[in-house]
N, C-alpha and C positions, 0 to 999 in steps of 0.2 A: 596895295589893295587886295591883290590876289592872295598874298600870304595871310592877310587878316581873315579872309573868307575861309581859307583852308584851316586855319587855327580854330575858328569858331565852329566849323563843322566837326573837327576832331574832338573838341571839348564836349560838344553835344553828344557825340557818339560815346565818349567815355562816361558821361553822366547817365545816358540811357542804359549802358551796360551795368553800371553800379546799381541804379534803381531797379532794373530788371532782375538782377541777381538777388537783390534783397526780397523781391516779391515772391521768388521761388519759381519752380517749374510749372506749376498748375496754370497760372495765367498765360504763360507762353504756349502751353499745349492747347488751351482754349482758343487763343488767337490763331494758332496754326491750323486748327481744325476748321474754324470759321473761314479762313482764307482758302483752304482746300475746297470746302463746300461751294464757296462763291466762284472759284476758278472753274470748277467742274459743272457749274449750272448751265443749262441749255442757253440761257440768255447771254451769258458771257461768251460761251463758245461761238454763238452766232455773231456777236459783236467782233470777236477776234477774226473770224473768217471774213467778215465784211471789211474790216480794217486792212487785212492783208490784201484783199482784192483791190481796194481803193489805192493802196500804196503801189501795187504793181501797175495799175493803170496810170497813176501819176508818174511813175518812173519811165514808162514807155513814152509818155508825152514829152518828158524832159529830154530823152535821148534821141528824139526825132529831129 
């Protein structure tokens, strides 16, 4: 079962690469720019800080 899952993921990656290379660089650049804007937005930065804080707290509770 594990081999089948790995094979499916690998084939999906190859298919994505082929389709992406046919579309050209412009769609990739557009997607990358949107991802950068989203990652650098104040809302996402706040959510990341809160998630880090919560994970630290959870880790402290587990190690006690």
